[in-house]
Structure formats: structure tokens, C-alpha cells
C-alpha positions in Angstrom: 62.2 -2.8 37.5 62.6 -1.6 41.4 61.1 2.0 41.9 61.6 4.6 44.7 58.8 5.0 46.7 58.5 7.6 50.1 56.4 6.8 53.0 55.4 8.9 55.7 55.1 6.7 58.9 55.6 7.2 62.4 59.1 7.3 63.4 58.3 4.7 66.6 56.9 1.6 63.5 59.7 2.3 61.3 62.5 1.9 64.5 60.7 -1.3 65.3 60.5 -2.2 61.6 64.0 -1.5 60.6 65.0 -3.5 63.9 62.5 -6.7 63.0 64.2 -6.5 59.8 68.2 -6.8 61.1 66.6 -9.5 63.1 65.4 -11.4 60.3 68.3 -10.3 58.3 66.5 -8.9 55.7 65.7 -5.4 54.4 63.1 -2.9 55.3 62.5 -2.5 51.8 62.3 -6.1 51.3 59.8 -6.7 54.2 57.5 -4.2 53.1 57.5 -5.7 49.7 56.6 -9.2 50.6 54.0 -7.6 52.6 52.1 -5.5 49.9 52.6 -8.2 47.5 50.8 -10.5 50.2 48.1 -7.7 50.5 47.6 -7.8 46.5 47.6 -11.2 45.4 45.0 -13.3 46.6 46.5 -16.6 45.0 50.1 -15.9 46.5 49.7 -19.5 48.1 48.6 -21.5 44.8 51.0 -19.4 42.1 54.1 -20.4 45.2 56.5 -23.3 45.1 55.8 -24.1 48.8 58.4 -25.9 51.1 58.2 -29.6 52.2 57.4 -28.5 55.6 54.8 -26.4 54.4 53.2 -28.9 52.1 52.9 -31.5 54.6 50.7 -29.0 56.5 48.1 -28.4 53.7 45.2 -29.5 54.2 45.7 -30.1 57.6 43.0 -27.7 59.0 39.7 -26.2 57.6 39.1 -22.4 57.4 36.1 -21.1 57.8 34.7 -19.6 54.8 34.5 -16.2 55.5 37.7 -16.3 56.8 39.5 -13.3 55.8 43.2 -14.0 55.4 44.0 -10.0 54.6 42.3 -8.7 57.5 44.4 -11.3 59.7 47.4 -10.4 58.2 46.7 -6.8 58.4 45.8 -7.5 62.3 48.7 -9.4 63.3 51.2 -7.3 61.8 49.9 -4.3 63.4 49.7 -6.1 66.9 53.0 -7.1 66.1 54.4 -3.6 65.2 52.3 -1.6 67.3 
């Protein structure tokens, strides 16, 4: 079930995000929903079916034990949209 959500976000960020969504041929709602899903689901990769390309990359590198992927994702998205 979808629920309407009202957010207060800086106008310039919204415009950049809308532009990005258009370039990706996705809706802004879809981008935000997937971002929130990634933030709130620690086992997202384990629960999803991976594409063959991604599956081939599995195990090709080792992350440090203290790697915080949520922080890295947040930092990367912040850099991209700010």
C-alpha cells in the first residue's frame, strides 16, 4: 500500500534530484523509496535476486569488518546531489 508523504527539502536539491530522475527514466518517488529501502534494510543484498553481472563480482573484493555501507551510501548521495 502506498502512502503519500510530504517532505521539506531545499529547492535546489529537489531540482537536481528531479533532473537525475529524468535522466535515469525513473520517478523521484521511486528513487526516494529505493533509497529509504536501502537505508532501512541491512540485508537488502542477501534478500534480493542479483543480476548475473553483479553476481560475477560477488567475492571479488573484501570489505573491512568495520565498513559502514549506510554511511558510505549517504556520503556518496550527499556528494552527488549537493
